[in-house]
NURO-261809 format. One line per 10 residues: number of its first residue (from 1); for each residue y, z, x of N, C-alpha, C, O. Coordinates in nm, 3 decimals. Each point is the difference from the previous one (the first is absolute). Layout:
<recs>
NUM) Y:Z:X:Y:Z:X:Y:Z:X:Y:Z:X  ...
</recs>
This chain:
<recs>
1) -4.316:-4.780:4.333:-0.088:0.114:-0.017:-0.026:0.024:-0.149:0.092:-0.004:-0.081  -0.218:0.029:0.046:-0.035:0.024:-0.139:0.057:0.133:-0.048:0.005:0.098:0.073  0.038:-0.099:-0.200:0.048:0.121:-0.065:-0.054:0.003:-0.143:-0.052:-0.099:-0.050  0.066:0.215:-0.014:-0.043:0.012:-0.139:0.105:-0.066:-0.088:0.117:0.037:0.004  -0.159:-0.136:-0.085:0.091:-0.072:-0.090:-0.036:0.037:-0.144:-0.113:-0.017:-0.044  0.214:0.067:-0.027:-0.021:0.047:-0.137:0.100:-0.069:-0.092:0.120:0.001:0.027  -0.168:-0.059:-0.136:0.086:-0.066:-0.098:-0.032:0.055:-0.138:-0.114:0.036:-0.028  0.215:-0.029:-0.059:-0.017:0.059:-0.132:0.038:-0.097:-0.111:0.088:-0.085:0.017  -0.155:0.098:-0.132:0.038:-0.073:-0.120:-0.002:0.098:-0.118:-0.088:0.085:-0.006  0.185:-0.095:-0.087:0.003:0.091:-0.115:-0.117:-0.024:-0.094:-0.051:-0.112:-0.011
11) 0.009:0.218:-0.055:-0.125:-0.004:-0.077:0.016:0.091:-0.120:0.016:0.121:0.016  -0.020:-0.178:-0.137:0.018:0.079:-0.122:-0.113:-0.031:-0.096:-0.044:-0.115:-0.011  -0.004:0.217:-0.058:-0.118:-0.014:-0.086:0.031:0.055:-0.139:0.074:0.098:-0.014  -0.130:-0.160:-0.088:0.013:0.045:-0.138:-0.068:0.136:-0.016:-0.121:0.011:0.016  0.200:0.093:-0.048:-0.059:0.135:-0.002:-0.097:0.020:-0.116:-0.086:0.087:0.007  0.099:-0.166:-0.114:-0.097:0.011:-0.109:-0.140:-0.040:0.046:-0.099:0.060:-0.040  0.094:-0.164:0.125:-0.129:-0.041:0.054:-0.058:0.108:0.091:-0.121:0.022:0.004  0.211:0.045:0.071:-0.045:0.109:0.087:-0.058:0.113:-0.083:-0.107:0.052:0.033  0.175:-0.014:-0.140:-0.048:0.108:-0.085:-0.136:-0.036:-0.062:-0.087:0.086:-0.012  0.071:-0.211:-0.025:-0.128:-0.045:-0.055:-0.110:0.009:0.106:-0.112:0.042:-0.029
21) 0.145:-0.080:0.151:-0.096:0.006:0.110:-0.044:0.144:0.025:-0.118:0.027:0.022  0.216:0.067:-0.025:-0.031:0.141:0.022:-0.087:0.054:-0.114:-0.100:0.067:0.024  0.139:-0.099:-0.147:-0.071:0.050:-0.117:-0.145:-0.050:-0.004:-0.091:0.076:-0.035  0.070:-0.203:0.071:-0.132:-0.059:-0.007:-0.078:0.013:0.131:-0.113:-0.049:0.011  0.174:0.115:0.087:-0.066:0.020:0.129:-0.043:-0.133:0.062:-0.112:-0.013:0.050  0.202:-0.085:-0.054:-0.026:-0.130:0.059:0.095:-0.024:0.116:0.111:0.053:0.001  -0.154:-0.131:0.097:0.092:-0.032:0.109:0.114:-0.086:-0.052:-0.018:-0.084:-0.088  0.136:0.106:0.143:0.118:-0.078:-0.035:0.012:-0.117:0.096:-0.006:0.018:0.121  0.022:-0.139:-0.176:0.021:-0.118:0.084:0.138:-0.058:-0.026:0.041:-0.016:-0.115  0.029:-0.015:0.221:0.132:-0.062:-0.009:0.001:-0.123:0.090:-0.075:-0.007:0.097
31) 0.159:-0.089:-0.131:0.002:-0.122:0.078:0.138:-0.060:0.011:0.087:0.026:-0.083  -0.066:-0.106:0.186:0.127:-0.067:0.021:0.019:-0.040:0.145:-0.096:-0.005:0.077  0.220:-0.022:-0.041:0.031:-0.043:0.138:0.004:0.121:0.091:0.068:0.099:-0.029  -0.140:-0.106:0.140:-0.004:0.112:0.094:0.064:-0.032:0.135:0.023:0.090:0.081  0.005:-0.218:-0.056:0.067:-0.039:0.126:0.052:-0.142:-0.016:-0.049:-0.075:-0.084  0.148:0.038:0.166:0.057:-0.134:-0.007:0.021:-0.055:0.141:0.035:0.072:0.093  -0.058:-0.203:-0.082:0.027:-0.071:0.125:0.133:-0.075:-0.011:0.040:-0.043:-0.109  0.027:0.027:0.222:0.120:-0.082:0.006:0.123:0.060:-0.062:0.100:-0.070:-0.017  -0.103:0.197:-0.019:0.114:0.068:-0.063:0.040:0.119:0.086:-0.085:0.082:0.036  0.214:-0.072:-0.004:0.046:0.115:0.079:-0.002:0.125:-0.086:0.058:0.003:-0.109
41) -0.126:0.100:0.158:-0.005:0.125:-0.075:0.113:0.093:0.044:0.082:-0.036:0.085  -0.078:0.155:-0.144:0.108:0.094:0.030:-0.007:0.055:0.142:0.096:0.061:0.048  -0.208:-0.080:0.017:-0.012:0.038:0.142:0.048:-0.111:0.092:-0.003:0.014:0.122  0.048:-0.126:-0.182:0.051:-0.112:0.080:-0.108:-0.086:0.062:0.028:-0.078:0.091  -0.153:0.091:-0.141:-0.111:-0.075:0.059:-0.046:-0.112:-0.093:0.010:0.010:-0.122  -0.063:-0.117:0.184:-0.061:-0.110:-0.074:-0.139:-0.025:0.055:-0.021:-0.004:0.122  -0.075:-0.013:-0.213:-0.136:-0.038:0.035:-0.015:-0.149:-0.026:0.016:-0.045:-0.114  -0.047:-0.032:0.216:-0.026:-0.142:-0.022:-0.125:-0.015:-0.085:-0.093:0.080:0.009  0.091:-0.184:-0.092:-0.111:-0.018:-0.093:-0.134:-0.015:0.072:-0.101:0.056:-0.044  0.098:-0.130:0.153:-0.128:-0.022:0.068:-0.057:0.130:0.054:-0.122:0.018:0.002
51) 0.208:0.071:0.044:-0.046:0.130:0.051:-0.052:0.086:-0.112:-0.107:0.061:0.011  0.182:-0.056:-0.122:-0.043:0.082:-0.112:-0.127:-0.056:-0.065:-0.088:0.077:-0.038  0.080:-0.209:0.026:-0.122:-0.062:-0.055:-0.123:0.036:0.083:-0.106:0.032:-0.055  0.121:-0.038:0.186:-0.112:0.034:0.089:-0.045:0.144:-0.021:-0.120:0.027:-0.010  0.216:0.065:0.004:-0.035:0.142:-0.012:-0.054:0.034:-0.138:-0.089:0.084:-0.013  0.142:-0.150:-0.090:-0.052:0.025:-0.135:-0.143:-0.049:-0.011:-0.083:0.065:-0.062  0.052:-0.180:0.122:-0.138:-0.050:-0.005:-0.094:0.093:0.073:-0.112:0.024:-0.047  0.154:0.030:0.160:-0.081:0.099:0.072:-0.021:0.126:-0.085:-0.108:0.058:-0.001  0.212:-0.019:-0.069:-0.006:0.119:-0.085:-0.097:-0.022:-0.116:-0.076:0.090:-0.036  0.079:-0.212:-0.022:-0.092:-0.034:-0.110:-0.144:-0.003:0.051:-0.090:0.057:-0.063
61) 0.068:-0.124:0.175:-0.135:-0.016:0.054:-0.060:0.130:0.051:-0.122:0.015:0.004  0.207:0.078:0.034:-0.047:0.128:0.052:0.011:0.112:-0.101:-0.091:0.017:-0.082  0.201:0.061:0.084:0.010:0.119:-0.085:-0.019:-0.024:-0.149:-0.066:0.080:-0.067  0.124:-0.189:0.012:-0.010:-0.021:-0.146:-0.145:-0.028:-0.040:-0.051:0.062:-0.093  -0.015:-0.156:0.161:-0.138:-0.034:-0.033:-0.095:0.116:0.024:-0.100:0.015:-0.069  0.133:0.068:0.167:-0.086:0.113:0.035:0.035:0.128:-0.077:-0.056:0.106:0.025  0.148:-0.119:-0.120:0.042:0.112:-0.086:0.051:0.118:0.082:-0.033:0.116:-0.028  0.112:-0.146:0.129:0.060:0.106:0.082:0.148:-0.030:0.028:0.053:0.039:0.104  0.011:-0.110:-0.198:0.142:-0.031:0.016:0.083:0.117:-0.052:0.078:-0.013:-0.094  -0.097:0.127:0.158:0.060:0.125:-0.044:0.143:0.014:0.048:0.040:-0.061:0.100
71) 0.036:0.141:-0.172:0.137:0.030:0.040:0.034:0.142:-0.035:-0.072:0.066:-0.076  0.181:-0.018:0.132:0.040:0.140:-0.018:0.121:0.015:-0.091:0.071:-0.097:-0.027  -0.049:0.218:-0.020:0.121:0.038:-0.070:0.096:0.060:0.102:-0.032:0.099:0.066  0.151:-0.162:-0.053:0.098:0.041:0.101:-0.060:-0.017:0.140:-0.044:0.097:0.062  0.044:-0.221:-0.014:-0.069:-0.033:0.125:0.053:0.077:0.121:0.118:0.035:0.005  -0.204:-0.010:0.090:0.042:0.064:0.124:0.055:-0.104:0.096:-0.016:-0.121:-0.021  0.081:0.167:0.125:0.045:-0.090:0.107:-0.116:-0.019:0.097:0.009:0.037:0.117  -0.117:-0.094:-0.166:-0.123:-0.010:0.077:-0.073:-0.127:-0.039:0.019:-0.052:-0.109  -0.103:0.004:0.200:-0.083:-0.117:-0.030:-0.136:0.039:-0.055:-0.085:-0.086:-0.023  0.064:0.215:0.002:-0.129:0.051:-0.049:0.012:0.036:-0.148:0.096:0.065:-0.040
81) -0.193:-0.108:-0.041:-0.003:0.036:-0.142:-0.070:0.135:-0.012:-0.116:0.015:0.038  0.188:0.082:-0.092:-0.051:0.136:-0.014:-0.072:0.012:-0.134:0.064:-0.005:-0.105  -0.195:0.019:0.106:-0.078:0.004:-0.123:0.037:0.118:-0.090:-0.018:-0.007:-0.122  0.070:0.115:0.180:0.041:0.114:-0.081:0.118:-0.033:-0.091:0.024:0.071:-0.097  0.049:-0.177:0.128:0.121:-0.034:-0.075:-0.012:-0.134:-0.072:0.100:-0.054:-0.048  -0.221:-0.001:0.039:-0.020:-0.130:-0.065:0.025:0.013:-0.150:-0.048:0.093:-0.065  0.126:-0.188:0.010:0.034:0.004:-0.142:-0.049:-0.123:-0.077:-0.005:0.003:-0.123  -0.031:-0.111:0.193:-0.030:-0.124:-0.071:-0.083:-0.094:0.086:-0.014:0.019:0.121  -0.042:-0.120:-0.187:-0.074:-0.104:0.068:0.047:-0.135:-0.056:0.011:-0.017:-0.121  0.015:-0.077:0.209:0.042:-0.133:-0.044:-0.126:-0.082:-0.024:-0.079:-0.023:0.092
91) 0.062:-0.022:-0.216:-0.124:-0.067:-0.039:0.012:-0.152:-0.004:-0.102:-0.069:-0.005  0.223:0.017:0.008:0.018:-0.145:-0.003:0.133:-0.037:0.064:0.102:0.064:-0.026  -0.103:-0.166:0.110:0.122:-0.050:0.064:-0.003:-0.152:-0.002:-0.101:-0.061:0.035  0.212:0.001:-0.074:0.015:-0.145:0.005:0.140:-0.032:0.052:0.091:0.082:-0.011  -0.076:-0.202:0.066:0.131:-0.043:0.048:0.040:-0.125:-0.076:-0.072:-0.100:0.000  0.189:0.106:-0.064:0.053:-0.111:-0.077:0.135:-0.036:0.059:0.100:0.070:-0.021  -0.098:-0.183:0.095:0.122:-0.032:0.074:0.025:0.106:0.104:-0.088:0.031:0.081  0.208:0.026:-0.082:0.031:0.106:0.096:-0.025:0.139:-0.054:0.022:0.098:0.071  -0.067:-0.087:-0.196:-0.021:0.130:-0.063:-0.145:0.045:0.013:-0.093:-0.076:-0.027  0.075:0.201:0.066:-0.133:0.060:0.006:-0.017:0.085:-0.125:0.075:0.096:-0.022
101) -0.175:-0.130:-0.061:-0.028:0.073:-0.122:-0.122:0.090:0.022:-0.095:-0.039:0.067  0.101:0.158:-0.124:-0.112:0.091:0.013:-0.032:0.071:-0.128:0.089:0.024:-0.083  -0.216:0.012:0.065:-0.045:0.089:-0.108:-0.042:0.130:0.067:-0.086:0.001:0.089  0.146:0.109:-0.132:-0.020:0.129:0.063:-0.064:0.097:-0.098:0.049:0.017:-0.112  -0.158:0.045:0.154:-0.065:0.101:-0.083:0.038:0.138:0.052:-0.023:0.033:0.116  0.083:0.048:-0.204:0.038:0.136:0.036:-0.124:0.088:-0.010:-0.064:0.005:-0.105  0.030:0.063:0.212:-0.123:0.079:0.008:0.019:0.139:-0.062:0.112:0.047:-0.015  -0.223:0.016:-0.019:0.006:0.136:-0.054:-0.013:0.104:0.112:-0.069:0.101:-0.015  0.136:-0.127:0.125:0.012:0.097:0.109:0.122:0.088:-0.027:0.079:-0.034:-0.088  -0.062:0.145:0.159:0.122:0.080:-0.020:0.128:-0.081:0.013:0.089:0.011:-0.084
111) -0.078:-0.093:0.189:0.121:-0.081:0.018:0.011:-0.106:-0.109:0.110:-0.029:-0.047  -0.222:-0.028:0.005:0.002:-0.099:-0.107:0.045:0.059:-0.132:0.073:-0.065:-0.075  -0.116:0.187:0.045:0.043:0.065:-0.123:0.148:0.038:0.004:0.066:-0.003:-0.104  -0.015:0.038:0.220:0.144:0.022:0.014:0.075:-0.130:-0.029:0.102:-0.001:-0.069  -0.153:-0.109:0.122:0.062:-0.131:-0.022:-0.002:-0.035:-0.149:0.100:-0.049:-0.053  -0.213:0.073:-0.013:-0.007:-0.023:-0.145:0.106:0.080:-0.074:0.066:-0.050:-0.090  -0.050:0.177:0.130:0.098:0.086:-0.066:0.142:-0.051:0.019:0.081:0.005:-0.092  -0.052:-0.055:0.211:0.132:-0.059:0.025:0.022:-0.120:-0.091:0.107:-0.016:-0.059  -0.209:-0.069:0.048:0.010:-0.116:-0.089:0.018:0.045:-0.145:0.079:-0.058:-0.074  -0.153:0.162:0.033:0.009:0.049:-0.137:0.141:0.048:-0.033:0.046:-0.012:-0.113
121) 0.021:0.066:0.214:0.136:0.050:-0.018:0.105:-0.111:0.014:0.120:0.026:-0.005  -0.165:-0.149:0.022:0.093:-0.112:0.008:0.068:-0.016:0.135:0.101:-0.069:0.010  -0.155:0.133:0.093:0.059:-0.008:0.133:-0.032:-0.136:0.063:-0.115:-0.045:-0.003  0.216:-0.020:0.059:-0.022:-0.124:0.074:-0.023:0.033:0.146:0.086:0.059:0.066  -0.201:-0.096:-0.015:-0.031:0.020:0.142:-0.013:-0.137:0.066:-0.002:-0.102:-0.067  -0.006:0.101:0.198:-0.014:-0.125:0.072:-0.142:-0.021:0.049:-0.071:0.096:0.029  0.031:-0.222:-0.020:-0.126:-0.031:0.069:0.039:-0.054:0.136:0.087:-0.087:0.010  -0.151:0.135:0.092:0.045:-0.020:0.137:-0.112:-0.055:0.088:-0.108:0.058:0.008  0.135:-0.171:0.057:-0.098:-0.049:0.097:0.017:0.075:0.131:0.111:0.037:0.038  -0.223:-0.015:0.028:0.002:0.068:0.131:-0.075:-0.087:0.098:-0.112:-0.043:-0.028
131) 0.171:0.015:0.142:-0.065:-0.084:0.100:0.056:0.027:0.138:0.098:0.072:0.017  -0.163:-0.132:0.083:0.044:0.012:0.138:0.041:-0.137:0.051:-0.069:-0.100:-0.022  0.182:0.095:0.090:0.045:-0.127:0.054:0.134:0.013:0.070:0.058:0.108:0.005  -0.011:-0.219:0.048:0.129:-0.002:0.068:0.096:-0.090:-0.077:-0.043:-0.083:-0.080  0.172:0.099:0.106:0.103:-0.083:-0.063:0.094:-0.055:0.106:0.017:0.060:0.106  0.043:-0.176:-0.137:0.103:-0.057:0.086:0.118:-0.041:-0.086:-0.018:-0.056:-0.109  0.138:0.083:0.157:0.121:-0.034:-0.075:0.034:-0.147:0.023:0.005:-0.046:0.114  0.019:-0.028:-0.224:0.039:-0.141:0.015:0.151:-0.014:0.011:0.071:0.101:0.006  -0.022:-0.223:-0.002:0.143:-0.025:0.021:0.086:0.049:-0.116:0.120:0.021:0.016  -0.181:-0.001:-0.133:0.073:0.051:-0.117:-0.006:0.152:-0.011:0.050:0.058:-0.096
141) -0.110:0.006:0.194:-0.010:0.145:-0.001:-0.112:0.054:-0.087:-0.004:0.119:-0.029  -0.088:-0.207:-0.012:-0.113:0.041:-0.082:-0.119:0.032:0.089:-0.028:-0.072:0.096  -0.042:0.179:-0.126:-0.118:0.039:0.076:-0.121:-0.076:-0.053:-0.041:0.021:-0.114  -0.015:-0.108:0.196:-0.116:-0.079:-0.039:-0.128:0.069:0.049:-0.014:0.029:0.118  -0.078:-0.005:-0.210:-0.128:0.061:0.036:-0.081:-0.103:0.077:-0.009:-0.117:-0.039  -0.052:0.162:0.150:-0.066:-0.091:0.093:-0.150:-0.018:-0.028:-0.058:0.068:-0.084  -0.002:-0.161:0.157:-0.140:-0.039:-0.019:-0.099:0.114:0.023:-0.114:-0.009:-0.045  0.155:0.115:0.113:-0.094:0.109:0.029:-0.010:0.100:-0.116:-0.063:0.105:0.014  0.124:-0.136:-0.127:-0.002:0.091:-0.114:-0.141:0.018:-0.054:-0.073:-0.097:-0.018  0.035:0.223:-0.008:-0.129:0.035:-0.062:0.027:0.084:-0.125:0.055:0.110:0.010
151) -0.093:-0.162:-0.127:0.015:0.075:-0.125:-0.107:0.108:-0.007:-0.118:-0.026:0.022  0.160:0.148:-0.054:-0.093:0.113:-0.008:-0.034:0.037:-0.144:-0.117:0.011:-0.035  0.220:0.010:-0.047:-0.024:0.047:-0.136:0.127:-0.008:-0.082:0.105:-0.043:0.048  -0.116:0.086:-0.174:0.115:0.013:-0.090:0.001:0.142:-0.054:-0.102:0.048:-0.050  0.217:0.020:0.060:0.014:0.138:-0.046:0.101:0.006:-0.115:0.078:-0.093:-0.021  -0.081:0.204:-0.052:0.105:0.028:-0.098:0.099:0.099:0.060:-0.040:0.101:0.057  0.169:-0.130:-0.071:0.104:0.081:0.062:0.116:0.022:-0.096:0.005:-0.060:-0.108  0.088:0.146:0.147:0.110:0.036:-0.088:0.119:-0.096:0.007:0.078:-0.008:-0.095  -0.063:-0.065:0.205:0.119:-0.081:0.019:-0.034:-0.147:0.013:-0.054:-0.042:0.103  0.084:-0.040:-0.205:-0.025:-0.144:0.010:0.104:-0.069:0.088:0.117:0.037:-0.003
161) -0.160:-0.137:0.081:0.097:-0.072:0.084:-0.016:-0.151:-0.006:0.093:-0.072:0.040  -0.206:0.020:-0.087:-0.015:-0.144:-0.011:0.048:-0.044:-0.138:-0.046:0.055:-0.100  0.138:-0.152:0.092:0.065:-0.033:-0.127:-0.085:-0.082:-0.095:-0.089:-0.075:0.042  0.117:0.090:-0.172:-0.035:-0.099:-0.100:-0.139:-0.001:-0.057:-0.042:-0.104:-0.050  -0.033:0.214:0.053:-0.134:-0.005:-0.059:-0.033:0.131:-0.067:0.021:0.108:0.057  -0.073:-0.117:-0.179:-0.052:0.115:-0.072:-0.142:-0.028:-0.042:-0.034:-0.114:-0.032  -0.050:0.214:0.033:-0.138:-0.016:-0.042:-0.016:0.053:-0.141:0.077:0.085:-0.044  -0.176:-0.136:-0.027:-0.021:0.037:-0.140:-0.144:0.044:-0.022:-0.089:-0.036:0.078  0.066:0.113:-0.185:-0.135:0.052:-0.025:-0.097:-0.109:-0.039:0.039:-0.101:-0.059  -0.165:0.121:0.092:-0.108:-0.089:-0.041:-0.067:0.060:-0.123:-0.005:0.122:-0.013
171) -0.045:-0.204:-0.075:-0.059:0.049:-0.124:-0.146:0.040:0.014:-0.054:0.068:-0.087  -0.009:-0.111:0.194:-0.143:0.027:0.015:-0.021:0.128:0.080:0.069:0.023:0.099  -0.164:0.059:-0.142:-0.037:0.122:0.072:-0.150:0.007:0.012:-0.072:-0.053:-0.084  0.027:0.119:0.188:-0.144:0.014:0.022:-0.036:0.147:-0.014:0.063:0.085:0.063  -0.164:-0.055:-0.145:-0.043:0.139:-0.016:-0.055:0.053:0.131:-0.074:-0.069:0.070  0.111:0.191:-0.037:-0.052:0.064:0.121:-0.061:0.134:-0.037:0.044:0.063:-0.097  -0.144:-0.017:0.172:-0.059:0.130:-0.029:0.099:0.112:0.027:0.086:-0.012:0.087  -0.099:0.121:-0.162:0.088:0.115:0.021:-0.033:0.067:0.132:-0.117:0.022:0.032  0.221:0.010:0.045:-0.018:0.074:0.125:0.097:0.116:0.000:0.082:0.013:-0.091  -0.090:0.072:0.193:0.094:0.111:0.012:0.142:-0.050:0.012:0.094:0.066:-0.044
181) -0.078:-0.184:0.104:0.135:-0.052:0.018:0.069:-0.030:-0.132:0.123:0.007:-0.009  -0.200:-0.042:-0.094:0.062:-0.037:-0.128:0.067:0.119:-0.066:0.081:-0.017:-0.091  -0.115:0.139:0.135:0.062:0.119:-0.057:0.136:0.030:0.064:0.078:0.079:-0.053  -0.050:-0.140:0.166:0.122:0.031:0.075:0.124:-0.036:-0.080:0.100:0.072:0.005  -0.105:-0.184:-0.079:0.117:-0.043:-0.075:0.049:0.108:-0.096:0.120:0.024:-0.011  -0.215:0.040:-0.060:0.039:0.105:-0.094:0.062:0.119:0.071:0.094:0.061:-0.051  -0.146:-0.028:0.168:0.056:0.109:0.080:0.144:-0.031:0.039:0.088:0.085:-0.011  -0.065:-0.209:0.057:0.135:-0.041:0.040:0.096:0.011:-0.118:0.111:0.053:0.014  -0.154:-0.103:-0.130:0.087:0.006:-0.118:0.029:0.145:-0.040:0.112:0.032:-0.040  -0.214:0.056:0.050:0.022:0.141:-0.034:0.099:0.066:0.095:0.084:0.079:-0.043
191) -0.093:-0.112:0.172:0.092:0.057:0.099:0.143:-0.045:-0.028:0.093:0.081:0.001  -0.076:-0.211:-0.028:0.133:-0.052:-0.031:0.056:0.067:-0.124:0.117:0.039:-0.005  -0.202:-0.025:-0.097:0.042:0.061:-0.126:0.040:0.146:0.020:0.104:0.044:-0.049  -0.189:0.031:0.121:0.026:0.144:0.019:0.125:0.025:0.084:0.076:0.093:-0.029  -0.055:-0.175:0.131:0.110:0.026:0.093:0.134:-0.056:-0.046:0.105:0.052:0.038  -0.107:-0.156:-0.120:0.126:-0.064:-0.038:0.027:0.006:-0.150:0.113:-0.021:-0.044  -0.217:0.050:-0.034:0.017:-0.003:-0.145:0.004:-0.140:-0.056:0.016:-0.018:-0.121  -0.030:-0.083:0.208:0.005:-0.139:-0.043:-0.144:-0.050:-0.011:-0.057:-0.049:0.097  0.001:0.061:-0.216:-0.140:-0.033:-0.019:-0.021:-0.146:-0.043:-0.112:-0.050:0.000  0.220:-0.015:-0.036:-0.007:-0.143:-0.033:0.106:-0.073:0.079:0.110:0.051:0.019
201) -0.146:-0.172:0.028:0.095:-0.078:0.080:0.066:-0.105:-0.086:0.084:-0.076:0.049
</recs>
């Protein structure tokens, strides 16, 4: 029976680059490994390479090419992407061996600005794949993800569980027009400053 399968990888960003992105009102781009095949994660699951390759190619051909590879901040236990909580868009995905590499653009939505602020404060968060599928336990007690797996998206979460990968900031930024959302970051920083007295991270 299919179930919601969620995997996490740790994700840390140079806060100086974040501050520059905020100051210049540019989107922040970060890149690195977002998923791995053939490696047991902290949930005790392994994704075979052929299954992950198939799903990554579908993800590239669909959501990434169509500019709708959206993800949430602190994902829900749901297969539906909630647009009210979208924080980022994945703009590039490649697979090198068993490693899935991604370039992620942090959006100037309320959730995206919260994510930027966490990065600015040096907080390490996880990037988490979300999908639907079934698992079967092999003779070694490892849960193998089955052929019915469907990759849905990648979210940012508080608890990393997939080992061995950190993402790093990208040097390129694209200018975006000012919107009401771009003002949210300053509001968040003011609230943190007023309530905690900690105005710098």
